[in-house]
TIFI-951931 format. One line per field, with one value per residue: x, y, z of N, C-alpha, C in turn; residue number from 1. Coordinates in Angstrom, 1 decimal. Example, Ala and Ser with C-alpha at 12.3 -4.5 7.8 and 13.67 -1.06 7.14 Angstrom:
2
n_x = [13.2,12.8]
n_y = [-5.7,-2.2]
n_z = [7.8,7.1]
ca_x = [12.3,13.7]
ca_y = [-4.5,-1.1]
ca_z = [7.8,7.1]
c_x = [13.2,12.9]
c_y = [-3.3,0.0]
c_z = [7.8,7.9]
k = [1,2]
END
This chain:
285
n_x = [0.8,0.4,2.1,1.8,2.9,1.7,2.2,0.9,-2.0,-4.5,-7.4,-7.3,-5.3,-6.3,-9.0,-9.0,-6.4,-5.6,-7.9,-8.0,-5.6,-6.3,-8.6,-7.3,-6.1,-4.0,-2.0,-1.9,0.4,0.3,2.0,2.4,2.2,0.6,0.0,-2.3,-3.9,-2.2,-2.1,-4.8,-5.2,-3.4,-4.5,-7.0,-6.5,-8.0,-10.5,-13.5,-15.1,-17.2,-19.1,-20.4,-23.6,-25.6,-28.2,-27.5,-25.3,-22.9,-21.5,-18.2,-15.6,-12.3,-9.7,-6.8,-4.7,-2.0,-0.1,2.6,4.9,5.9,8.4,9.9,12.3,13.8,11.7,10.1,11.7,12.0,9.4,8.9,10.8,9.7,7.6,5.6,5.0,4.7,3.0,2.4,0.4,0.2,0.2,1.5,3.1,4.4,6.2,9.0,9.8,9.0,10.7,13.2,12.8,12.3,14.7,16.3,15.3,16.0,18.8,19.2,18.2,20.0,22.4,21.8,21.7,19.3,16.6,14.6,12.0,8.8,7.3,4.1,3.0,0.6,-0.3,-1.3,0.0,1.5,4.0,5.1,6.9,9.3,9.9,10.2,12.5,14.3,14.5,15.6,18.1,19.5,19.8,21.0,24.2,26.3,26.6,24.6,22.4,22.5,22.0,19.4,18.2,18.2,16.8,14.6,11.4,9.3,6.0,3.9,0.5,-3.0,-5.6,-8.9,-10.8,-13.4,-13.7,-15.9,-16.6,-17.2,-20.4,-21.0,-22.1,-21.3,-18.6,-18.4,-19.2,-17.0,-13.8,-12.1,-13.4,-13.9,-15.3,-16.2,-16.6,-18.3,-16.1,-13.2,-10.5,-7.2,-5.2,-2.1,1.3,2.7,5.2,6.9,7.6,9.9,10.5,7.7,4.6,2.9,0.1,-2.7,-6.1,-7.9,-5.7,-4.4,-2.1,-0.6,0.6,1.0,1.2,0.2,-2.3,-4.1,-3.6,-4.4,-7.1,-8.1,-7.7,-9.0,-11.5,-12.6,-11.8,-12.4,-15.2,-16.3,-15.6,-17.2,-19.8,-19.7,-19.1,-21.2,-23.3,-22.9,-23.4,-26.1,-27.0,-26.9,-25.8,-24.5,-22.7,-24.3,-26.8,-26.4,-25.8,-28.2,-29.8,-31.4,-30.3,-27.7,-26.8,-26.9,-25.1,-22.7,-22.6,-22.3,-19.8,-18.1,-18.4,-17.1,-14.4,-14.0,-14.1,-11.8,-9.7,-10.0,-9.2,-6.6,-5.2,-5.8,-7.8,-10.7,-13.6,-16.1,-15.6,-14.5,-16.7,-18.4,-17.0,-17.3,-20.1,-20.3,-18.9,-20.7,-22.8,-21.7,-21.4]
n_y = [-1.2,2.3,4.9,7.7,10.5,12.6,15.4,16.4,15.8,17.0,19.0,19.9,18.2,15.6,16.0,17.0,16.7,14.0,12.7,13.2,11.9,9.3,8.7,8.5,6.1,5.7,4.6,6.2,7.8,9.5,12.2,13.2,14.9,14.4,12.2,10.6,10.8,9.6,7.0,6.2,6.3,4.4,2.2,1.8,2.2,3.8,6.4,8.3,10.4,13.1,14.5,17.6,18.1,20.3,20.3,18.0,15.2,13.2,10.2,9.1,6.6,6.8,4.8,2.5,3.9,5.1,6.2,8.3,9.1,12.5,12.9,10.8,10.5,8.6,6.8,8.5,9.3,6.8,6.3,8.4,7.8,5.6,6.5,8.2,10.8,13.7,15.8,18.8,20.0,21.8,24.3,27.6,28.4,26.2,25.5,26.1,24.1,21.7,21.9,21.1,18.4,17.7,18.5,16.5,14.3,15.0,14.9,12.2,11.1,12.2,10.9,8.3,8.4,9.0,9.9,12.6,14.2,15.3,17.8,18.9,21.9,22.7,25.2,28.2,30.6,32.9,32.2,30.2,28.2,29.4,30.3,27.9,26.9,28.8,28.2,25.7,26.2,27.3,25.1,23.0,21.8,23.3,21.6,19.7,21.3,22.1,19.7,19.4,21.6,20.7,18.3,18.2,19.1,21.9,22.8,25.4,25.9,26.4,26.5,26.0,24.7,24.4,23.7,22.7,22.8,19.6,18.3,17.9,15.5,13.7,13.7,12.6,10.0,9.1,10.1,10.6,11.8,13.8,16.7,18.1,20.3,19.7,19.7,19.0,19.8,20.6,23.1,23.5,24.6,24.1,24.9,24.6,22.0,19.3,17.7,15.8,16.0,13.2,11.8,12.7,12.7,15.7,16.9,19.6,20.8,23.8,26.6,30.0,30.2,32.3,33.0,31.2,31.9,34.5,34.2,32.8,34.8,37.1,36.3,34.1,34.7,37.4,37.5,36.0,37.7,40.0,39.0,38.3,40.7,42.4,40.8,40.6,43.3,43.3,41.7,38.9,35.5,33.4,32.5,31.3,32.3,35.0,35.0,34.2,36.4,38.5,41.1,41.1,38.9,39.8,41.9,40.5,38.8,40.7,41.8,39.6,39.3,41.6,41.1,38.7,39.8,41.5,39.6,37.9,39.6,40.3,37.8,36.6,34.7,32.5,34.2,33.2,30.8,31.7,33.1,31.0,29.7,31.7,31.5,28.9,29.2,30.8,29.1,27.2,28.6]
n_z = [0.0,-0.7,1.0,3.3,5.2,7.8,9.5,12.4,13.9,14.1,13.6,10.9,9.9,10.3,9.5,6.9,5.4,6.0,5.2,2.4,1.6,2.4,0.8,-1.5,-1.4,0.4,3.1,6.2,8.3,11.2,12.8,16.0,19.2,21.3,23.8,24.5,22.2,20.3,21.4,21.2,18.3,17.5,18.6,17.4,14.7,13.0,12.5,13.2,10.8,10.5,8.1,7.4,6.1,5.2,7.4,8.6,9.3,7.5,8.1,8.0,8.0,8.5,7.6,8.0,9.3,11.4,14.3,15.3,17.8,18.1,19.2,18.6,16.7,15.1,14.3,12.9,10.8,9.5,8.7,6.9,5.0,3.9,2.6,0.0,0.0,2.2,4.6,6.3,9.0,11.3,12.5,12.5,14.6,15.5,13.6,13.9,15.6,14.3,12.2,13.1,13.3,10.6,9.6,10.6,9.2,6.6,6.8,7.3,4.9,3.1,3.9,3.2,0.6,-0.8,-3.0,-4.6,-2.6,-1.3,0.7,1.6,2.7,4.8,6.0,7.6,6.4,4.3,1.8,3.3,2.7,2.3,4.8,6.1,4.8,5.6,8.3,8.1,6.9,9.0,10.6,9.3,7.9,5.4,3.2,3.5,3.4,0.8,-0.5,0.3,-1.0,-3.6,-3.6,-1.8,-1.7,-0.9,-0.6,-0.6,0.5,-0.1,2.2,2.4,3.8,6.2,9.6,11.9,15.4,17.0,18.1,21.6,22.4,20.4,20.8,23.2,22.6,21.0,21.3,19.2,17.2,14.3,12.9,9.8,7.1,3.9,2.0,0.3,-0.7,-1.5,-2.5,-3.9,-4.3,-7.3,-8.2,-6.0,-5.7,-6.0,-8.9,-9.8,-8.0,-6.4,-8.2,-6.8,-6.2,-5.6,-4.4,-5.6,-7.7,-8.8,-10.7,-11.6,-8.1,-6.6,-7.5,-6.2,-3.6,-3.5,-4.3,-2.1,0.0,-0.9,-1.8,-0.3,2.5,2.6,1.9,4.0,6.1,5.5,5.7,8.4,9.8,9.2,9.9,12.7,13.4,12.9,14.9,14.7,15.4,14.1,11.1,9.1,9.7,9.2,6.4,5.5,5.5,3.3,2.6,3.5,2.1,-0.6,-0.6,0.0,-2.2,-4.3,-3.7,-4.0,-6.8,-7.7,-6.9,-8.4,-11.0,-11.0,-10.4,-12.6,-14.7,-13.9,-13.8,-16.2,-16.4,-16.4,-15.8,-15.1,-13.8,-11.4,-10.4,-10.0,-8.0,-6.0,-5.6,-4.7,-2.2,-0.8,-0.6,1.1,3.5]
ca_x = [0.0,1.1,2.1,2.0,3.0,1.0,2.7,-0.2,-3.2,-5.6,-8.6,-7.0,-4.5,-7.2,-10.2,-8.8,-5.2,-5.7,-9.1,-7.6,-4.7,-7.0,-9.4,-6.4,-5.6,-2.7,-1.9,-1.4,1.0,0.2,3.0,1.8,2.9,-0.5,0.1,-3.6,-4.3,-1.4,-2.5,-6.1,-5.1,-2.7,-5.4,-8.1,-6.1,-9.1,-11.2,-14.7,-15.2,-18.6,-19.1,-21.6,-24.4,-26.7,-28.6,-27.2,-23.9,-22.6,-20.4,-17.1,-14.5,-10.9,-9.0,-5.4,-3.9,-1.3,0.4,4.0,5.2,6.7,9.7,10.6,12.9,14.1,10.5,9.6,12.6,11.7,8.1,9.0,11.6,8.9,6.4,5.6,4.7,4.4,2.3,2.3,-0.8,0.6,0.2,2.8,3.9,5.1,7.1,10.5,10.0,9.0,11.8,14.3,12.5,12.5,16.2,16.9,14.8,16.9,20.2,19.3,18.0,21.3,23.4,21.4,21.7,17.9,16.3,13.6,10.8,8.1,6.4,3.0,2.9,-0.8,-0.2,-1.9,1.1,2.0,5.4,5.6,8.0,10.5,10.1,10.8,13.9,15.2,14.8,16.5,19.4,20.2,19.9,21.8,25.4,26.1,26.5,23.3,21.3,22.6,21.3,17.9,17.7,18.1,16.1,13.5,10.5,8.3,4.9,2.9,-0.8,-4.2,-6.5,-10.1,-11.8,-13.9,-13.8,-16.6,-16.4,-18.2,-21.3,-20.4,-22.6,-20.5,-17.3,-18.5,-19.2,-15.7,-13.0,-11.3,-14.2,-13.6,-16.4,-15.7,-17.6,-18.2,-15.1,-12.0,-9.5,-6.0,-4.5,-0.7,2.2,3.5,6.5,7.7,7.9,11.0,9.9,6.2,3.9,2.0,-1.3,-3.7,-7.3,-8.2,-4.5,-4.3,-0.9,-0.9,1.4,1.5,0.4,-0.4,-3.7,-4.9,-3.4,-5.3,-8.5,-8.4,-7.7,-9.9,-12.8,-13.1,-11.7,-13.2,-16.7,-16.5,-15.6,-18.3,-20.9,-19.5,-19.1,-22.6,-24.1,-22.7,-24.1,-27.6,-27.4,-26.8,-24.7,-23.8,-22.5,-25.4,-27.9,-26.1,-25.9,-29.6,-30.4,-31.3,-29.5,-26.3,-26.5,-26.7,-23.8,-21.6,-22.5,-21.7,-18.4,-17.5,-18.4,-16.0,-13.2,-13.9,-13.8,-10.4,-8.8,-10.0,-8.5,-5.2,-4.6,-6.3,-8.5,-12.1,-14.4,-17.2,-15.0,-14.4,-18.1,-18.9,-16.3,-18.0,-21.4,-20.0,-18.6,-21.9,-23.6,-21.0,-21.6]
ca_y = [0.0,3.5,5.5,9.1,11.0,13.9,16.0,17.1,14.9,17.8,19.2,19.9,17.0,14.4,16.3,17.3,16.1,12.6,12.3,13.2,10.7,8.0,8.5,8.2,4.8,5.7,4.4,7.5,7.9,10.9,12.5,14.2,14.8,14.1,10.8,10.0,10.7,8.6,5.7,5.8,6.0,3.1,1.1,1.6,2.4,4.4,7.5,8.8,11.8,13.5,15.5,18.3,18.2,21.0,20.2,16.6,14.7,11.9,9.6,8.3,6.0,6.8,3.6,2.4,4.9,4.9,7.5,8.2,10.2,13.5,12.9,9.6,10.9,7.4,6.3,9.5,9.1,5.5,6.4,9.3,7.1,4.6,7.2,8.9,12.2,14.1,17.1,19.4,20.7,21.9,25.7,28.3,28.5,24.9,25.3,26.0,22.8,20.6,22.1,20.3,17.0,17.6,18.5,15.1,13.5,15.3,14.4,10.7,10.8,12.5,9.9,7.1,8.7,8.9,10.9,13.7,14.0,16.6,18.2,19.9,22.7,23.1,26.2,29.5,31.6,33.1,31.9,29.4,27.4,30.2,30.3,26.6,26.8,29.6,27.4,24.5,26.7,27.5,23.8,22.1,22.3,23.8,20.5,19.1,22.2,22.1,18.5,19.7,22.5,19.9,17.0,18.2,20.2,22.4,23.4,26.1,25.5,27.2,25.6,26.7,23.9,24.9,22.5,23.1,22.0,18.6,18.4,17.3,14.2,12.9,13.6,11.6,8.7,8.8,11.3,10.8,12.3,15.1,17.2,18.8,20.6,18.8,20.3,18.3,20.1,21.3,23.7,23.6,25.2,23.1,25.4,24.3,20.6,18.7,16.7,15.8,15.4,12.1,12.1,12.5,13.5,16.8,17.7,20.3,21.5,24.9,27.8,30.7,29.9,33.5,33.0,30.6,32.6,35.7,33.8,32.5,36.0,38.2,35.8,33.3,35.4,38.7,37.3,35.6,38.9,40.9,38.4,38.3,42.0,42.9,39.9,41.0,44.5,43.0,40.8,37.4,34.8,32.5,33.0,30.9,33.3,36.3,34.9,34.0,37.7,38.9,42.3,40.7,38.0,40.6,42.6,39.5,38.4,41.8,42.0,38.5,39.6,42.6,40.4,37.8,40.6,41.9,38.5,37.4,40.5,40.2,36.5,36.2,33.4,32.5,34.9,32.3,29.8,32.5,33.4,29.7,29.5,32.5,30.9,27.7,29.7,31.3,27.9,26.6,29.4]
ca_z = [0.0,-0.7,2.3,3.4,6.6,8.1,10.8,13.0,13.9,14.6,12.8,9.4,9.7,10.1,8.8,5.5,4.7,6.2,4.4,1.0,1.4,2.6,-0.3,-2.7,-1.2,1.1,4.5,6.7,9.6,11.8,13.8,17.0,20.6,22.3,24.1,24.5,20.8,19.7,21.9,20.6,16.9,17.3,19.1,16.5,13.3,12.3,13.3,12.5,10.3,10.3,7.1,7.5,4.9,5.6,8.8,9.1,9.1,6.9,8.8,7.3,8.8,7.9,8.1,7.6,9.9,12.7,14.9,15.7,18.7,17.5,19.8,18.2,15.5,14.2,13.8,11.9,9.6,8.9,8.1,5.8,4.0,3.3,2.0,-1.3,0.2,3.5,4.7,7.7,9.4,12.7,13.0,12.2,15.9,15.7,12.5,14.3,16.3,13.3,11.3,13.6,12.9,9.2,9.4,10.9,8.1,5.5,7.1,7.1,3.5,2.4,4.2,2.6,-0.9,-1.3,-4.0,-4.3,-1.7,-1.2,1.8,1.3,3.9,4.9,7.1,7.3,6.3,2.9,1.7,4.4,2.2,2.5,6.2,6.4,4.3,6.5,9.6,7.8,6.6,10.2,11.3,8.5,7.4,4.0,2.2,3.6,2.9,-0.7,-0.8,0.5,-2.1,-4.9,-3.4,-0.9,-2.1,0.1,-1.4,0.2,0.1,0.3,2.9,2.6,4.5,7.6,10.5,13.0,16.6,17.0,19.2,22.7,22.5,19.6,21.4,24.3,22.0,20.5,21.4,18.0,16.1,13.7,12.1,8.7,6.0,2.7,1.1,0.6,-1.7,-1.1,-3.6,-3.5,-5.3,-8.2,-8.3,-4.9,-5.8,-6.7,-9.7,-9.9,-6.9,-6.8,-8.7,-5.8,-6.4,-4.7,-4.1,-6.9,-7.9,-9.7,-10.7,-10.4,-6.9,-6.1,-7.9,-5.2,-2.4,-3.6,-4.3,-0.7,0.8,-1.4,-2.0,0.9,3.7,2.5,2.0,5.4,6.9,5.2,6.3,9.9,10.4,9.1,10.7,14.1,13.6,12.9,16.0,14.4,16.1,13.2,9.7,8.3,10.0,8.4,4.9,5.1,5.5,1.9,2.3,3.6,1.0,-1.8,-0.5,-0.1,-3.6,-5.2,-3.4,-4.7,-8.2,-7.9,-6.8,-9.6,-12.2,-10.9,-10.6,-14.0,-15.5,-13.5,-14.1,-17.5,-16.2,-16.7,-14.7,-14.7,-12.8,-10.2,-9.9,-9.5,-6.7,-5.1,-5.3,-3.8,-0.9,-0.1,-0.2,2.2,4.7]
c_x = [0.9,1.1,2.4,2.2,2.4,1.5,1.5,-1.5,-4.4,-6.7,-8.3,-6.2,-5.4,-8.4,-10.1,-7.6,-5.3,-6.8,-8.7,-6.6,-5.4,-7.9,-8.6,-5.7,-4.3,-3.0,-1.2,-0.9,0.9,1.3,2.4,2.5,1.8,-0.5,-1.2,-4.1,-3.5,-1.8,-3.8,-6.0,-4.4,-3.5,-6.5,-7.7,-7.2,-9.7,-12.4,-14.6,-16.7,-18.6,-20.4,-22.3,-25.6,-27.0,-28.3,-25.7,-23.9,-21.4,-19.5,-16.2,-13.2,-10.1,-7.5,-4.6,-3.1,-0.8,1.8,4.2,6.2,8.1,10.5,11.2,13.3,12.8,9.9,10.4,12.2,10.4,8.2,9.7,10.8,7.7,6.6,5.6,4.5,3.7,2.4,1.0,-0.7,0.4,1.5,3.7,4.8,6.2,8.6,10.8,10.0,10.1,13.0,14.1,12.7,14.0,16.8,16.5,15.8,18.3,20.2,19.1,19.3,22.3,23.1,21.4,20.3,17.6,15.2,12.4,10.2,7.3,5.4,2.7,1.5,-0.9,-0.7,-0.9,1.6,3.5,6.0,6.8,9.3,10.9,10.7,12.2,14.8,15.5,15.8,18.0,20.2,20.4,20.8,23.2,25.3,25.9,25.1,22.2,21.3,21.8,19.8,17.4,17.5,17.2,14.8,12.6,9.6,7.3,4.0,1.5,-1.9,-5.2,-7.8,-11.2,-12.1,-14.2,-14.5,-16.3,-17.5,-19.1,-20.7,-20.9,-21.8,-19.1,-17.3,-18.6,-17.8,-14.8,-12.2,-12.1,-13.7,-14.9,-15.8,-16.7,-17.3,-17.3,-13.7,-11.0,-8.4,-5.3,-3.0,0.2,3.1,4.9,7.5,8.1,9.2,10.5,8.4,5.7,3.1,0.7,-2.3,-4.9,-7.5,-6.9,-4.1,-3.1,-1.1,0.2,0.9,0.6,-0.3,-1.9,-4.5,-4.8,-4.4,-6.8,-8.9,-8.6,-8.9,-11.3,-13.3,-13.0,-12.5,-14.7,-17.1,-16.6,-16.8,-19.6,-20.9,-19.7,-20.6,-23.5,-24.1,-23.5,-25.7,-28.0,-27.4,-25.6,-23.8,-23.7,-23.8,-26.6,-27.6,-26.3,-27.4,-30.4,-30.3,-30.3,-28.0,-25.9,-26.1,-25.4,-22.6,-21.4,-21.9,-20.2,-17.6,-17.4,-17.3,-14.7,-13.0,-13.5,-12.3,-9.5,-8.8,-9.2,-7.0,-4.5,-5.0,-6.9,-10.0,-12.9,-15.5,-16.8,-14.9,-15.7,-18.7,-18.3,-17.0,-19.4,-21.3,-19.7,-19.8,-22.8,-23.0,-21.2,-23.0]
c_y = [1.2,4.2,7.0,9.5,12.4,14.3,16.9,16.3,15.7,17.9,19.1,18.7,15.8,14.7,16.5,16.5,14.5,12.0,12.2,12.1,9.4,7.7,8.2,6.8,4.7,5.2,5.6,7.3,9.3,11.0,13.6,14.0,14.6,12.6,10.0,9.8,9.7,7.2,5.3,5.5,4.7,1.9,0.8,1.6,3.0,5.6,7.9,10.2,12.0,14.7,16.2,18.4,18.9,20.9,18.8,16.3,13.4,11.4,8.8,7.7,6.1,5.7,3.6,3.5,4.4,6.2,7.3,9.4,11.2,13.6,11.7,9.8,9.7,6.9,7.2,9.4,7.9,5.7,7.3,8.6,6.0,5.2,7.9,10.4,12.5,15.5,17.5,20.1,20.9,23.3,26.3,28.4,27.3,24.7,25.3,24.7,21.7,20.7,21.3,18.8,16.8,17.7,17.2,14.2,13.7,14.8,12.9,10.4,11.1,11.4,8.6,7.3,8.6,10.1,11.9,13.2,15.3,16.7,19.2,20.6,23.3,24.1,27.5,30.6,31.7,32.9,31.1,28.5,28.1,30.2,29.0,26.4,27.7,28.9,26.4,25.0,27.0,26.2,22.9,22.7,22.6,22.7,19.9,20.0,22.3,20.8,18.7,20.6,21.7,18.7,17.1,19.4,20.6,23.2,24.1,25.8,26.5,26.3,26.4,25.9,24.4,23.6,22.9,22.2,20.9,18.8,17.5,15.8,13.2,12.7,12.6,10.2,8.2,10.0,11.6,11.5,13.7,15.5,18.1,19.2,19.7,19.5,19.7,18.5,20.9,21.8,24.0,24.1,24.2,23.6,25.1,22.8,20.3,17.6,16.9,15.3,14.2,12.5,11.7,13.3,14.5,17.4,18.3,21.2,22.5,25.9,28.7,30.6,31.1,33.6,32.4,31.3,33.8,35.4,33.5,33.8,36.9,37.7,35.1,34.2,36.7,38.5,36.9,36.8,39.8,40.3,38.5,39.7,42.6,42.1,40.3,42.3,44.3,42.1,39.3,36.8,34.0,33.0,32.5,31.8,34.6,36.1,34.6,35.3,38.2,40.1,41.9,39.8,38.8,41.3,41.7,39.1,39.4,42.0,40.9,38.8,40.6,41.9,39.5,38.6,41.0,40.8,37.9,38.3,40.3,38.9,35.9,34.8,33.6,33.1,34.0,31.3,30.5,32.8,32.1,29.4,30.4,32.0,29.7,28.1,30.1,30.1,27.2,27.3,29.0]
c_z = [0.0,0.6,2.3,4.9,6.7,9.5,11.3,12.8,14.4,13.6,11.3,9.1,9.4,9.3,7.3,4.8,4.8,5.3,2.9,0.7,1.5,1.4,-1.6,-2.5,-0.4,2.6,5.1,8.1,10.1,12.8,14.7,18.3,21.7,22.6,24.0,23.1,20.1,20.1,21.2,19.1,16.7,17.8,18.1,15.0,12.4,13.2,12.5,12.0,9.9,9.3,7.2,6.1,5.2,7.0,9.3,8.8,8.3,7.5,7.9,8.3,8.0,8.5,7.6,8.1,11.1,13.2,15.4,16.7,18.1,18.0,19.3,16.8,14.6,13.6,12.7,10.6,8.8,8.1,6.8,4.6,3.3,2.5,0.7,-1.1,1.7,3.5,6.1,7.8,10.9,13.3,12.9,13.5,16.1,14.7,13.0,15.0,15.2,12.4,11.8,13.2,11.4,8.8,9.6,9.8,6.9,5.6,6.8,5.6,2.7,2.6,3.5,1.0,-1.5,-2.2,-3.6,-3.4,-1.5,0.1,1.3,2.6,4.0,6.1,6.6,7.4,4.8,2.9,2.8,4.0,2.4,3.9,6.6,6.0,5.1,7.8,9.3,7.5,7.9,11.0,10.6,8.1,5.9,3.0,2.3,3.2,1.4,-1.2,-0.8,-0.6,-3.4,-4.8,-2.6,-1.3,-1.0,-0.7,-0.5,-0.3,0.6,0.9,3.1,3.3,5.9,8.4,11.8,14.2,16.7,18.2,20.4,22.8,21.6,20.1,22.5,23.8,21.5,20.4,20.1,16.9,15.6,12.8,11.0,7.7,4.8,1.7,1.3,-0.6,-1.0,-2.4,-3.2,-4.7,-6.1,-8.3,-7.2,-4.9,-6.5,-7.6,-9.7,-8.5,-7.3,-7.3,-7.6,-6.0,-5.2,-4.0,-5.5,-6.9,-9.0,-9.6,-11.8,-9.2,-6.3,-6.4,-6.8,-3.9,-2.4,-3.6,-2.9,0.1,0.4,-1.8,-0.7,2.1,3.7,2.6,3.4,6.3,6.7,5.9,7.9,10.5,10.3,9.9,12.2,14.3,13.6,14.0,15.8,15.2,15.2,11.8,8.9,8.5,9.1,7.0,4.5,5.1,4.0,1.7,2.5,2.5,-0.3,-1.7,-0.6,-1.6,-4.5,-4.9,-4.0,-6.2,-8.6,-7.9,-8.0,-10.8,-12.1,-11.1,-12.0,-14.9,-15.2,-14.0,-15.4,-17.4,-16.4,-15.5,-14.2,-13.7,-11.5,-9.6,-9.4,-8.1,-5.6,-4.6,-4.4,-2.4,-0.1,0.2,1.0,3.5,5.2]
k = [1,2,3,4,5,6,7,8,9,10,11,12,13,14,15,16,17,18,19,20,21,22,23,24,25,26,27,28,29,30,31,32,33,34,35,36,37,38,39,40,41,42,43,44,45,46,47,48,49,50,51,52,53,54,55,56,57,58,59,60,61,62,63,64,65,66,67,68,69,70,71,72,73,74,75,76,77,78,79,80,81,82,83,84,85,86,87,88,89,90,91,92,93,94,95,96,97,98,99,100,101,102,103,104,105,106,107,108,109,110,111,112,113,114,115,116,117,118,119,120,121,122,123,124,125,126,127,128,129,130,131,132,133,134,135,136,137,138,139,140,141,142,143,144,145,146,147,148,149,150,151,152,153,154,155,156,157,158,159,160,161,162,163,164,165,166,167,168,169,170,171,172,173,174,175,176,177,178,179,180,181,182,183,184,185,186,187,188,189,190,191,192,193,194,195,196,197,198,199,200,201,202,203,204,205,206,207,208,209,210,211,212,213,214,215,216,217,218,219,220,221,222,223,224,225,226,227,228,229,230,231,232,233,234,235,236,237,238,239,240,241,242,243,244,245,246,247,248,249,250,251,252,253,254,255,256,257,258,259,260,261,262,263,264,265,266,267,268,269,270,271,272,273,274,275,276,277,278,279,280,281,282,283,284,285]
END
């Protein structure tokens, strides 16, 4: 079976990244530092995923998984060396820590004469690949860093998946539960890869990647903000309440149309595709 490693077994790690790898037929090893979570994943080798579908959930079971303690460097190196791809979903504050682990992986791969390998960085930071390389430059000697530059790819990504908190009654049934919206795409920077990324459905490699960065910022984040700010002023609690207000809906829709027009002009892309994305966002809210 094909294998993948995911650094971070939290909401995005299991709710989005793990799901995409699982649906592509991969065995997924999660790297985490939560002992209870590690123990449970290794006991069950699976976890429940509840996909929100309007006013109900569709339950999925993500199987063929295990977990590795983030402090067990030899085990992490072994897992990466057996895998086709790795991803991080840890949060930007943890990047300096995980960089030390990745540096150890790179060192071992160099010593063993191993070839190209790619990390998909699913982090909420623009140019996170450059941040990671800066950390590694300070951790590796000159020769090993040169090896990394030629053999280890780091692909920044755009993560648009929303992960709501699960209802308490579901958590009490199974603490491994993850709730996630019905959206399972990761857009990643093709220009950051060394060679070709594996062909994985819903892992979409593209360049110039600034297109997806700006689409996320100026369509997804912007429309969410417009709905939230005006919804708050009108006394609503939830985004779905705000977007159900005809006046707010119209304003959000018009703002998305303006951004679609600008992005279509700037990137010479299909405006209708951007408008469809905007409509999809509003339906997801």
